[in-house]
Steps between C-alpha positions, in 0.01 A plus 500: 500500500695189410679387188485155353745360757328655797718801564349818640531790250400809687669457838531765756414853377805719584657815364818298438303287251375808323161548657377853583236642730147512371148465637432164660227356724576407859229397743241666275685832478684671213871547591826573321704184493798354319361291219156661502331422171647157454151359553391665177751285318388183680138589423577546129695170500200330666274637231713372210554163676127470546432597135750232388323242722808439709448320832476757780671352809492792742333843485391749763281808487592833648341594829318786321397576147770620256448762236671325206273205452145383579434390854606143559732480198828597673791288622686643794857399596686571826836333566466218747121537530318499162607372168367459147587162351385338175605183323564473134267211423558517124703266287734782400738737681404860555672834533373772729552856387407786735577866455382836635471830323413803712187375679415207263606144570494229237540124550511250215552123472664353191529142385873444445522129420472155645536433868828349611 
């Protein structure tokens, strides 16, 4: 993901950055991996960006179906390989709010004012 000045937001998924092991897909298999589950957040962000009619620049599907959304509606990310990127094509600035509670992930976009 990128912010308005083109900086990557997610970066490498490491324990030092606070990521934990969870189920991830690798070559079509379920494995335990640092940062597993981050694709659920990118998928939710893709869904709200799509609903807000933002311009989708880059999106990739998983190599196999996921359980948390309909087939073909996901957005996988993998550092150095796959990214999810959208552009705020609106006349106003936005704020992205994402949070997770237990096994529920919520992403929201808010209008916060005029673009700089």
